[in-house]
C-alpha positions in Angstrom: -9.1 -14.1 -10.3 -11.9 -12.9 -8.0 -14.1 -9.9 -8.8 -17.2 -8.0 -7.7 -19.3 -7.7 -10.8 -22.3 -5.5 -11.6 -24.7 -7.6 -13.7 -27.6 -5.1 -13.8 -27.8 -1.5 -12.5 -29.6 -1.3 -9.2 -28.6 -4.8 -8.1 -25.9 -5.7 -5.6 -22.5 -6.6 -6.9 -21.8 -10.4 -7.1 -18.6 -12.0 -6.1 -17.4 -14.3 -9.0 -14.3 -16.3 -9.9 -12.9 -16.0 -13.5 -9.7 -17.1 -15.2 -7.0 -14.6 -14.8 -7.2 -12.1 -17.7 -4.4 -12.0 -20.3 -3.1 -8.6 -21.6 -3.3 -7.9 -25.3 -0.8 -5.9 -27.3 -0.3 -2.5 -25.6 -1.8 -3.7 -22.3 -0.6 -4.7 -18.9 -2.1 -6.9 -16.2 -2.1 -5.5 -12.7 -2.3 -7.4 -9.5 -4.6 -5.1 -7.5 -3.5 -4.2 -4.0 -6.0 -1.5 -3.3 -9.0 0.1 -5.2 -10.8 3.2 -3.9 -14.6 3.4 -3.9 -15.6 6.6 -5.7 -19.0 8.2 -5.9 -18.8 7.7 -9.6 -18.9 3.9 -8.9 -22.1 4.5 -7.0 -23.6 6.4 -10.0 -22.7 3.4 -12.2 -24.1 0.8 -9.8 -27.3 2.8 -9.1 -27.9 3.3 -12.9 -27.5 7.0 -12.9 -24.9 6.9 -15.7 -26.2 5.6 -19.0 -25.0 2.6 -21.1 -22.3 0.9 -18.9 -20.7 -2.1 -20.5 -22.4 -5.0 -18.7 -21.5 -7.1 -16.9 -18.8 -4.7 -15.6 -16.3 -4.8 -12.8 -16.4 -1.3 -11.2 -13.5 0.7 -9.7 -11.2 3.3 -11.2 -8.9 4.2 -8.3 -6.5 1.3 -8.7 -3.1 0.8 -7.2 -1.2 -2.4 -7.9 1.8 -4.1 -9.4 2.3 -5.1 -13.0 2.5 -8.9 -13.3 2.1 -9.4 -17.0 2.7 -7.3 -20.1 1.4 -7.5 -23.6 3.3 -7.2 -26.9 4.9 -3.8 -27.5 4.9 -2.7 -23.8 8.4 -1.6 -22.8 7.8 1.3 -20.4 6.3 -0.8 -17.5 8.4 -3.7 -16.3 7.1 -6.6 -14.3 6.8 -5.6 -10.6 6.3 -1.9 -11.4 4.0 -0.1 -8.9 1.3 1.7 -10.9 -2.0 3.5 -10.7 -5.0 3.3 -13.0 -7.5 6.2 -13.3 -11.0 6.8 -14.7 -9.8 7.6 -18.2 -8.8 4.2 -19.5 -8.3 5.1 -23.1 -8.7 7.9 -25.6 -8.8 7.6 -29.4 -5.9 10.1 -30.1 -7.6 11.0 -33.4 -10.6 13.2 -32.7 -10.4 17.0 -32.6 -10.4 17.0 -28.8 -7.5 14.6 -28.6 -5.6 16.6 -31.2 -6.1 19.7 -29.2 -4.7 18.1 -26.0 -8.2 17.7 -24.5 -8.4 14.0 -24.3 -10.7 14.3 -21.4 -13.4 15.2 -23.9 -12.5 12.4 -26.4 -15.3 11.3 -28.7 -14.5 7.6 -28.3 -13.1 7.1 -24.8 -13.1 4.1 -22.6 -13.6 4.6 -18.9 -12.2 2.2 -16.2 -14.9 0.5 -14.3 -17.7 1.8 -16.6 -16.9 0.8 -20.2 -14.0 -1.4 -19.4 -13.4 -3.6 -16.4 -12.0 -1.9 -13.3 -10.4 -2.7 -10.0 -13.0 -4.3 -7.7 -10.9 -7.5 -8.4 -7.7 -9.2 -7.7 -6.4 -8.4 -11.2 -7.1 -5.8 -13.8 -6.1 -5.1 -17.4 -5.2 -1.6 -18.5 -3.9 0.3 -21.5 -0.2 0.8 -20.7 -0.4 4.4 -22.1 -3.0 5.4 -19.5 -1.3 3.9 -16.5 0.6 6.2 -14.0 3.9 4.9 -12.6 4.0 5.4 -8.9 6.9 5.6 -6.5 7.7 2.5 -4.4 7.3 2.6 -0.7 4.1 4.6 -0.3 1.0 3.0 1.3 -1.2 1.5 -1.4 -4.4 2.0 0.5 -3.6 5.7 1.2 -2.6 6.2 -2.4 -5.8 4.7 -4.0 -8.1 7.8 -3.5 -5.6 10.0 -5.2 -6.4 8.2 -8.6 -9.7 10.0 -8.9 -10.7 12.0 -5.8 -7.3 13.6 -6.0 -7.0 13.9 -9.8 -10.5 15.3 -10.4 -10.1 17.4 -7.3 -6.9 18.8 -8.8 -8.5 19.5 -12.1 -11.4 21.2 -10.5 -9.1 23.3 -8.3 -7.1 24.5 -11.3 -10.4 25.4 -13.1 -11.6 27.3 -10.1 -8.8 29.8 -10.6 -6.5 31.5 -8.1 -9.0 33.0 -5.7 -7.9 33.1 -2.1 -11.2 32.3 -0.5 -12.4 29.0 -1.8 -15.6 27.1 -0.9 -15.8 23.3 -1.0 -19.4 21.9 -1.1 -19.5 18.3 0.0 -16.6 17.4 2.3 -15.9 13.8 1.2 -13.0 12.0 -0.5 -12.1 14.7 -3.1 -12.6 17.7 -0.8 -10.5 16.3 2.1 -7.6 15.9 -0.4 -8.0 19.3 -2.2 -8.4 21.2 1.1 -4.9 20.2 1.9 -3.6 21.3 -1.5 -5.5 24.6 -1.2 -4.1 25.3 2.3 -0.6 24.5 1.0 -1.2 27.1 -1.7 -2.0 29.7 1.0 -5.8 29.8 0.4 -8.6 30.1 2.9 -10.9 27.0 2.8 -14.6 27.2 3.6 -16.1 23.8 4.0 -19.8 23.0 3.5 -21.4 19.8 4.7 -24.8 18.2 5.1 -26.9 20.0 7.7 -26.2 18.6 11.1 -22.9 16.9 10.1 -20.9 18.2 13.0 -18.3 15.4 12.6 -17.7 16.3 9.0 -17.3 20.0 9.9 -14.8 19.1 12.7 -13.0 17.0 10.2 -12.7 19.9 7.8 -11.4 22.2 10.5 -8.8 19.6 11.4 -7.6 19.7 7.8 -7.2 23.5 8.0 -10.6 24.9 7.0 -11.0 28.4 8.5 -14.8 27.9 8.5 -17.1 24.9 8.3 -20.9 24.9 8.2 -24.0 23.5 6.6 -24.5 23.8 2.8 -27.5 26.1 3.3 -25.6 28.5 5.4 -23.9 31.7 4.0 -20.2 31.8 4.7 -18.9 34.7 6.9 -17.1 36.2 3.9 -17.9 36.2 0.2 -16.0 33.6 -1.7 -13.7 34.1 -4.7 -14.6 30.7 -6.0 -16.4 27.5 -5.1 -16.2 23.8 -6.1 -19.3 21.5 -5.7 -18.3 17.9 -5.1 -21.7 16.7 -3.8 -24.0 15.5 -6.6 -26.8 17.9 -5.5 -28.1 20.4 -8.0 -29.6 22.6 -5.4 -26.1 23.6 -4.3 -25.5 25.4 -7.6 -27.6 28.5 -6.7 -26.4 28.3 -3.1 -22.8 28.5 -4.3 -23.6 31.3 -6.8 -25.0 33.3 -3.9 -21.9 32.7 -1.9 -19.3 33.9 -4.5 -18.4 37.6 -5.1 -18.8 39.5 -8.3 -16.6 37.9 -11.0 -16.5 34.7 -8.9 -16.5 31.2 -10.3 -18.5 28.0 -9.4 -17.2 24.7 -10.6 -19.3 21.5 -10.7 -16.9 18.7 -10.2 -19.1 15.6 -10.4 -19.9 13.4 -13.4 -23.5 13.3 -12.3 -25.7 15.7 -10.4 -29.4 16.0 -9.6 -31.3 18.6 -11.5 -30.4 22.2 -10.9 -33.4 24.2 -9.8 -34.4 27.5 -11.4 -32.7 30.5 -9.9 -32.8 34.3 -10.5 -30.5 35.7 -13.1 -29.3 38.2 -10.5 -27.1 35.6 -8.7 -25.3 34.8 -12.0 -25.1 38.4 -13.2 -22.0 40.5 -12.5 -19.8 38.1 -14.4 -20.1 35.2 -12.2 -19.2 31.9 -14.0 -20.6 28.4 -13.8 -18.7 25.6 -15.3 -18.2 21.8 -15.1 -15.3 19.4 -15.0 -15.3 16.4 -17.3 -12.9 13.5 -16.7 -9.2 14.1 -16.6 -6.1 14.1 -18.8 -2.8 12.3 -18.4 -1.2 15.7 -18.0 -3.4 16.3 -14.9 -2.1 13.1 -13.4 1.6 13.9 -14.0 1.1 17.4 -12.5 -0.8 16.1 -9.5 1.5 13.3 -8.6 4.5 15.7 -8.8 2.6 17.8 -6.3 1.6 15.1 -3.8 5.0 14.7 -2.0 5.5 18.5 -1.9 2.1 19.0 -0.2 2.4 16.0 2.1 -1.1 14.9 1.4 -2.6 12.5 4.0 -5.7 10.6 3.0 -8.3 9.4 5.5 -9.4 5.9 4.5 -11.6 3.1 5.7 -10.6 -0.4 4.5 -13.0 -3.1 3.3 -12.2 -6.6 2.0 -13.1 -7.1 -1.6 -16.2 -9.2 -0.7 -17.6 -6.3 1.2 -17.7 -3.9 -1.7 -21.5 -3.6 -1.4 -21.1 -2.5 2.2 -18.6 0.1 1.1 -21.0 1.4 -1.5 -23.9 1.5 1.0 -21.8 3.4 3.5 -20.9 5.9 0.8 -24.5 6.2 -0.3 -25.7 6.9 3.2 -23.0 9.5 4.0 -21.4 7.3 6.7 -17.9 7.7 5.5 -15.3 10.3 6.6 -12.7 10.4 3.9 -12.6 7.6 1.4 -13.5 3.9 1.3 -10.8 1.5 -0.1 -11.2 -2.1 -1.1 -8.3 -4.4 -0.3 -8.4 -7.7 -2.3 
């Protein structure tokens, strides 16, 4: 197999050749056909997330086909089209797992962070944490749904049912969730980097009723807001934009420090909360919803060997939609 490997945080990924991995009991081997490039991958590569398993193959938006199964795996036949998300394994024993909150598991494994991911021609996954996918859909278009879509869906549910919803950072997750929110009948307000007119036009094309810079006030107070950009300064901006009783959800796994802000913008029962990881239930709910909504993902393809270019383009904000590696 070939893989792009992170040896040390802060260094470029290296293209290496390894023997094809063999699945152990309860695992499957997947021939990767597409792997999305997520901002979380960037946090891993740049050393912003602590204690990755090194060396590590990044990537947790994997779409591929089962080509080998370990002992005891009966649910996924050879040739099955599957997706592999960020949550690669949960212990099933801790209090969080017993409460149905496996996203908060005390002893989890995360794909592309603490177990090898999908920047490769092949990947190994725990069969219990793999999503069967319908045949016939485009693999590249599907890949961003495995994290941008899933975390976007969890953050949308946590934001509540408010009609006027603000999306801060109009990248891979927001461009998917804007479509879901519009399908639900909500009004979407999109916030981008200052001067990003192309991003604002993109948001309007996807149904946003308003698009502007992140430091602008929306024309109406919002019922809720989701922050996808890893910028702590957006927290007080979003709190100022939501109405009394409104909710602000921080959807990223990493964010720069949140600056001090006056209590008055949190008062009047505004809520500030975060999203952590996902559950398999989130995945089942979301993938049932995808064909109903008719989600269309905007993607830019890169060959596997250009993974560093894809990460650089994401880091610099040069992407519209999502980058996807194609081995």
